[in-house]
Steps between C-alpha positions, in 0.01 A plus 500: 500500500743402225835322514676835450291677765608252769867556425463877478329521840766280658784707357332819623480343846872421483573859397296629794695286745834612360411869511397478864800288590306323774500140380784452252854627529700577188823308543714310250415135452755223469418150375760356736342644814507255791155592626327331208165463678436876509364678194377850426209374292341154488250405229297185557380351174712503187229487236457763232427778749758404763783448251423821313479692826841369611652601166336843506626569854851387406488742202379793712782746572380561855464130576775336294728479805241302695543132578195321357378146566249337265333187638361270229299197611546314172816344364712686247350465154708493183312660211499324165316653206249257351349509153155467653385804693413459867137563599620672819537861390464849640368818335729797564405863451733772372601608851611148584697476176674827590582358844644183350698708253641713781642195677632349175261204490290597196794458263513130586127465432533680167786271402280190543130573439187685606168601343330837484135582561355763263129430548310412813136408555347474845148375563271413788379142527174609668396773257554638150750760626816509291796728444750477216840668476577512128468864398718634220699717739619191687806460280720375783480176695247475783687225681769235464451126553804328652541145625545478878816290476657739251425803717659334803797394289555857379486649850719225648766565236522856628495390864799275436713812450390665827766435764286645779211256438511153655241248378422191708295233320290231669452734794164444669403778741368364828446820696539878474537708813443868429672767713298690757737798501724661240807386690408132470557273201250286316588132540422244230530133586517225238367148543854370550542733799721758329424857607565825315466851636416816316392860552270485200 
């Protein structure tokens, strides 16, 4: 399952919940709400997938009014472009590039740097089996190589403009209590004892 597939399935799940109206209620969200421990959606893990998911949900017309909490266990990282390329990279397919473009993140990647893949060779270490993607009709890119830090930087730049997304760094999740009925909330407890409630 690819990076894009995970996000697509999650967004479809969100759409299903909204259409049935059983778990989330569509009501306006205010940053200044007093009940700051309650959220409509909580995402644990703010890596490439978690951050992109939060941004995609915030961009979704049916979900843009939802109050979203993104829990990131690491400290906030300030991206600085280096002359030397990082060896921590990710290969993105066209669907993932389209997703990043739809949330406005790809423009930041384009403005800095990325590499394209036009030929790919896959082989088996235990046999002579091999497959090569380099036919003449493959005039477009097969994939895109992007540094992990740059991808996170691009998504986080978009997240910074989302008023309905709250990011908490250095937040270590201690326990997650899932609801037994649709009327109950999920409860997430951090190592410092802070608890957050959510329907999703």
